[in-house]
N, C-alpha and C positions, 0 to 999 in steps of 0.2 A: 933724961938719963936712958941709958940701954938697960934692959932686964938682963939679969944673970940666968942663963939656963944651966942646971947641973947636969944635964945630958948631952953636953956638948959633944958633938961628932960620934954620936952612938948610932949605930946600925938600925935602921928600920924593921921593926918585928912585923910579922903577919897581922898580929890583931891590931896593932896601929893602923897599917894599910887598910884594914878592914874598916875600921873607925874613919878614917879619912874618907873613903869612898860613901860610907853611910852618911857623915855630917854633910860632906859635898852633894849628895844628890838629893838631900832635904833642903837644899839653898842656903846653906850657913855661909857666912862671910870668912875671909881668910883670918881674920883675928880671932873670931870665936872658934874656929877650927884648930888653930895653933895654940889656943890657950888649952882647949880641951885635951888635946894630945901632948901640952907642956912641951912644946917645942918652939923654936923662933918661927914668926912668919916666914923668913926668907928660907929656913929648911922646908917647911910644909908648902910652899910655893913651889919650890924645885923639884920636890918628890911629886907633888901633883902633876907638874908638867912631865916629869919624866916617865910617869905611868898614864899621861893622857886623861887625867880627870879635871873636869871643868870645875873651877871654883867661882860662886856668884859673886858679882862686883854689886856690893851694898852700896847704896846712895842715901 
């Protein structure tokens, strides 16, 4: 079942972007970053791609 996100289609705030950069820099995975930001994995991945932020691919 898909998770429901209360922040559906909300604009990204500066502090969220900063947290995204910090977590990605620490080598965290997409799922962990999305959960920390309370955003969907798709939204997190799209924003990271838009800002050229590399997210680690955990195996």
